[in-house]
mmCIF file of the C-alpha atoms, coordinates in Angstrom:
data_MODEL
# 
_entry.id   MODEL 
# 
loop_
_atom_site.group_PDB 
_atom_site.id 
_atom_site.type_symbol 
_atom_site.label_atom_id 
_atom_site.label_alt_id 
_atom_site.label_comp_id 
_atom_site.label_asym_id 
_atom_site.label_entity_id 
_atom_site.label_seq_id 
_atom_site.pdbx_PDB_ins_code 
_atom_site.Cartn_x 
_atom_site.Cartn_y 
_atom_site.Cartn_z 
_atom_site.occupancy 
_atom_site.B_iso_or_equiv 
_atom_site.pdbx_formal_charge 
_atom_site.auth_seq_id 
_atom_site.auth_comp_id 
_atom_site.auth_asym_id 
_atom_site.auth_atom_id 
_atom_site.pdbx_PDB_model_num 
ATOM 1  C CA . UNK A 1 1  ? 88.130 84.448  95.369  1.00 0.00 ? 1  UNK A CA 1 
ATOM 2  C CA . UNK A 1 2  ? 85.865 84.683  98.404  1.00 0.00 ? 2  UNK A CA 1 
ATOM 3  C CA . UNK A 1 3  ? 83.047 82.511  99.658  1.00 0.00 ? 3  UNK A CA 1 
ATOM 4  C CA . UNK A 1 4  ? 80.023 84.766  99.339  1.00 0.00 ? 4  UNK A CA 1 
ATOM 5  C CA . UNK A 1 5  ? 78.297 85.404  102.648 1.00 0.00 ? 5  UNK A CA 1 
ATOM 6  C CA . UNK A 1 6  ? 74.698 86.460  102.996 1.00 0.00 ? 6  UNK A CA 1 
ATOM 7  C CA . UNK A 1 7  ? 73.913 90.129  103.500 1.00 0.00 ? 7  UNK A CA 1 
ATOM 8  C CA . UNK A 1 8  ? 72.499 89.205  106.898 1.00 0.00 ? 8  UNK A CA 1 
ATOM 9  C CA . UNK A 1 9  ? 75.800 87.623  107.977 1.00 0.00 ? 9  UNK A CA 1 
ATOM 10 C CA . UNK A 1 10 ? 77.796 90.580  106.668 1.00 0.00 ? 10 UNK A CA 1 
ATOM 11 C CA . UNK A 1 11 ? 75.495 92.991  108.483 1.00 0.00 ? 11 UNK A CA 1 
ATOM 12 C CA . UNK A 1 12 ? 75.915 91.137  111.786 1.00 0.00 ? 12 UNK A CA 1 
ATOM 13 C CA . UNK A 1 13 ? 79.699 91.151  111.401 1.00 0.00 ? 13 UNK A CA 1 
ATOM 14 C CA . UNK A 1 14 ? 79.782 94.843  110.480 1.00 0.00 ? 14 UNK A CA 1 
ATOM 15 C CA . UNK A 1 15 ? 77.679 95.682  113.542 1.00 0.00 ? 15 UNK A CA 1 
ATOM 16 C CA . UNK A 1 16 ? 80.300 94.025  115.749 1.00 0.00 ? 16 UNK A CA 1 
ATOM 17 C CA . UNK A 1 17 ? 83.134 95.813  113.928 1.00 0.00 ? 17 UNK A CA 1 
ATOM 18 C CA . UNK A 1 18 ? 81.384 99.193  114.173 1.00 0.00 ? 18 UNK A CA 1 
ATOM 19 C CA . UNK A 1 19 ? 80.654 98.760  117.865 1.00 0.00 ? 19 UNK A CA 1 
ATOM 20 C CA . UNK A 1 20 ? 84.301 97.900  118.538 1.00 0.00 ? 20 UNK A CA 1 
ATOM 21 C CA . UNK A 1 21 ? 86.124 100.255 116.162 1.00 0.00 ? 21 UNK A CA 1 
ATOM 22 C CA . UNK A 1 22 ? 83.884 103.295 115.951 1.00 0.00 ? 22 UNK A CA 1 
ATOM 23 C CA . UNK A 1 23 ? 82.199 103.344 119.321 1.00 0.00 ? 23 UNK A CA 1 
ATOM 24 C CA . UNK A 1 24 ? 84.636 101.416 121.581 1.00 0.00 ? 24 UNK A CA 1 
ATOM 25 C CA . UNK A 1 25 ? 81.765 99.094  122.579 1.00 0.00 ? 25 UNK A CA 1 
ATOM 26 C CA . UNK A 1 26 ? 80.029 102.054 124.272 1.00 0.00 ? 26 UNK A CA 1 
ATOM 27 C CA . UNK A 1 27 ? 77.103 102.263 121.865 1.00 0.00 ? 27 UNK A CA 1 
ATOM 28 C CA . UNK A 1 28 ? 74.633 99.684  120.634 1.00 0.00 ? 28 UNK A CA 1 
ATOM 29 C CA . UNK A 1 29 ? 74.646 99.509  116.842 1.00 0.00 ? 29 UNK A CA 1 
ATOM 30 C CA . UNK A 1 30 ? 72.049 98.160  114.414 1.00 0.00 ? 30 UNK A CA 1 
ATOM 31 C CA . UNK A 1 31 ? 71.563 98.202  110.627 1.00 0.00 ? 31 UNK A CA 1 
ATOM 32 C CA . UNK A 1 32 ? 70.230 101.760 110.695 1.00 0.00 ? 32 UNK A CA 1 
ATOM 33 C CA . UNK A 1 33 ? 72.924 103.276 112.887 1.00 0.00 ? 33 UNK A CA 1 
ATOM 34 C CA . UNK A 1 34 ? 74.467 106.303 111.197 1.00 0.00 ? 34 UNK A CA 1 
ATOM 35 C CA . UNK A 1 35 ? 78.192 105.699 110.938 1.00 0.00 ? 35 UNK A CA 1 
ATOM 36 C CA . UNK A 1 36 ? 79.340 108.836 109.173 1.00 0.00 ? 36 UNK A CA 1 
ATOM 37 C CA . UNK A 1 37 ? 77.301 111.901 108.502 1.00 0.00 ? 37 UNK A CA 1 
ATOM 38 C CA . UNK A 1 38 ? 76.051 115.163 109.902 1.00 0.00 ? 38 UNK A CA 1 
ATOM 39 C CA . UNK A 1 39 ? 74.914 113.821 113.277 1.00 0.00 ? 39 UNK A CA 1 
ATOM 40 C CA . UNK A 1 40 ? 77.656 111.233 113.752 1.00 0.00 ? 40 UNK A CA 1 
ATOM 41 C CA . UNK A 1 41 ? 80.400 111.838 116.298 1.00 0.00 ? 41 UNK A CA 1 
ATOM 42 C CA . UNK A 1 42 ? 82.832 109.571 114.428 1.00 0.00 ? 42 UNK A CA 1 
ATOM 43 C CA . UNK A 1 43 ? 86.137 111.163 113.397 1.00 0.00 ? 43 UNK A CA 1 
ATOM 44 C CA . UNK A 1 44 ? 88.005 110.733 110.134 1.00 0.00 ? 44 UNK A CA 1 
ATOM 45 C CA . UNK A 1 45 ? 90.664 108.743 112.021 1.00 0.00 ? 45 UNK A CA 1 
ATOM 46 C CA . UNK A 1 46 ? 87.961 106.287 113.059 1.00 0.00 ? 46 UNK A CA 1 
ATOM 47 C CA . UNK A 1 47 ? 86.856 106.075 109.415 1.00 0.00 ? 47 UNK A CA 1 
ATOM 48 C CA . UNK A 1 48 ? 90.359 104.942 108.470 1.00 0.00 ? 48 UNK A CA 1 
ATOM 49 C CA . UNK A 1 49 ? 90.311 102.351 111.257 1.00 0.00 ? 49 UNK A CA 1 
ATOM 50 C CA . UNK A 1 50 ? 86.911 101.129 110.083 1.00 0.00 ? 50 UNK A CA 1 
ATOM 51 C CA . UNK A 1 51 ? 88.042 100.809 106.466 1.00 0.00 ? 51 UNK A CA 1 
ATOM 52 C CA . UNK A 1 52 ? 91.111 98.844  107.565 1.00 0.00 ? 52 UNK A CA 1 
ATOM 53 C CA . UNK A 1 53 ? 89.042 96.558  109.824 1.00 0.00 ? 53 UNK A CA 1 
ATOM 54 C CA . UNK A 1 54 ? 86.522 95.817  107.064 1.00 0.00 ? 54 UNK A CA 1 
ATOM 55 C CA . UNK A 1 55 ? 89.228 95.237  104.442 1.00 0.00 ? 55 UNK A CA 1 
ATOM 56 C CA . UNK A 1 56 ? 90.985 92.856  106.829 1.00 0.00 ? 56 UNK A CA 1 
ATOM 57 C CA . UNK A 1 57 ? 87.800 91.011  107.806 1.00 0.00 ? 57 UNK A CA 1 
ATOM 58 C CA . UNK A 1 58 ? 86.726 90.377  104.216 1.00 0.00 ? 58 UNK A CA 1 
ATOM 59 C CA . UNK A 1 59 ? 90.154 90.325  102.533 1.00 0.00 ? 59 UNK A CA 1 
ATOM 60 C CA . UNK A 1 60 ? 89.082 93.071  100.143 1.00 0.00 ? 60 UNK A CA 1 
ATOM 61 C CA . UNK A 1 61 ? 90.367 96.463  99.154  1.00 0.00 ? 61 UNK A CA 1 
ATOM 62 C CA . UNK A 1 62 ? 88.042 99.400  98.664  1.00 0.00 ? 62 UNK A CA 1 
ATOM 63 C CA . UNK A 1 63 ? 88.604 100.969 95.255  1.00 0.00 ? 63 UNK A CA 1 
ATOM 64 C CA . UNK A 1 64 ? 88.781 104.768 95.271  1.00 0.00 ? 64 UNK A CA 1 
ATOM 65 C CA . UNK A 1 65 ? 85.240 104.902 93.862  1.00 0.00 ? 65 UNK A CA 1 
ATOM 66 C CA . UNK A 1 66 ? 83.958 103.446 97.155  1.00 0.00 ? 66 UNK A CA 1 
ATOM 67 C CA . UNK A 1 67 ? 85.836 105.922 99.328  1.00 0.00 ? 67 UNK A CA 1 
ATOM 68 C CA . UNK A 1 68 ? 82.871 108.256 99.505  1.00 0.00 ? 68 UNK A CA 1 
ATOM 69 C CA . UNK A 1 69 ? 80.669 109.020 102.476 1.00 0.00 ? 69 UNK A CA 1 
ATOM 70 C CA . UNK A 1 70 ? 77.566 107.641 100.746 1.00 0.00 ? 70 UNK A CA 1 
ATOM 71 C CA . UNK A 1 71 ? 78.977 104.094 100.980 1.00 0.00 ? 71 UNK A CA 1 
ATOM 72 C CA . UNK A 1 72 ? 79.608 104.413 104.733 1.00 0.00 ? 72 UNK A CA 1 
ATOM 73 C CA . UNK A 1 73 ? 76.496 106.226 105.953 1.00 0.00 ? 73 UNK A CA 1 
ATOM 74 C CA . UNK A 1 74 ? 75.070 103.332 107.943 1.00 0.00 ? 74 UNK A CA 1 
ATOM 75 C CA . UNK A 1 75 ? 75.666 99.659  108.620 1.00 0.00 ? 75 UNK A CA 1 
ATOM 76 C CA . UNK A 1 76 ? 73.060 98.935  105.942 1.00 0.00 ? 76 UNK A CA 1 
ATOM 77 C CA . UNK A 1 77 ? 74.805 100.971 103.228 1.00 0.00 ? 77 UNK A CA 1 
ATOM 78 C CA . UNK A 1 78 ? 78.182 99.529  104.205 1.00 0.00 ? 78 UNK A CA 1 
ATOM 79 C CA . UNK A 1 79 ? 76.702 96.009  104.102 1.00 0.00 ? 79 UNK A CA 1 
ATOM 80 C CA . UNK A 1 80 ? 75.470 96.616  100.564 1.00 0.00 ? 80 UNK A CA 1 
ATOM 81 C CA . UNK A 1 81 ? 78.879 97.981  99.555  1.00 0.00 ? 81 UNK A CA 1 
ATOM 82 C CA . UNK A 1 82 ? 80.811 95.030  100.996 1.00 0.00 ? 82 UNK A CA 1 
ATOM 83 C CA . UNK A 1 83 ? 78.337 92.552  99.525  1.00 0.00 ? 83 UNK A CA 1 
ATOM 84 C CA . UNK A 1 84 ? 78.710 94.153  96.070  1.00 0.00 ? 84 UNK A CA 1 
ATOM 85 C CA . UNK A 1 85 ? 82.508 94.008  96.267  1.00 0.00 ? 85 UNK A CA 1 
ATOM 86 C CA . UNK A 1 86 ? 82.472 90.369  97.379  1.00 0.00 ? 86 UNK A CA 1 
ATOM 87 C CA . UNK A 1 87 ? 79.952 89.487  94.681  1.00 0.00 ? 87 UNK A CA 1 
ATOM 88 C CA . UNK A 1 88 ? 82.123 91.154  92.004  1.00 0.00 ? 88 UNK A CA 1 
ATOM 89 C CA . UNK A 1 89 ? 85.219 89.342  93.312  1.00 0.00 ? 89 UNK A CA 1 
ATOM 90 C CA . UNK A 1 90 ? 83.588 85.913  93.018  1.00 0.00 ? 90 UNK A CA 1 
ATOM 91 C CA . UNK A 1 91 ? 83.266 86.226  89.250  1.00 0.00 ? 91 UNK A CA 1 
# 
């Protein structure tokens, strides 16, 4: 069982993770930054690193249903995904 964090706190933490893992601290990231999509330069290997970093940070495991691009499009969509998983885990 996890202590539920606010979406704002999760978003801030995911921004730091994305800057470090996906962009090697060479790009400023905010809630609207596209992580994976048509205009993103992020590779599938980086996606795996990101998933691992997020699972480690929040002590969660993404179910196969969440392993779709739509859940990782931006920091905002990833924040909502992580928040939903944490919220489901608390019950």
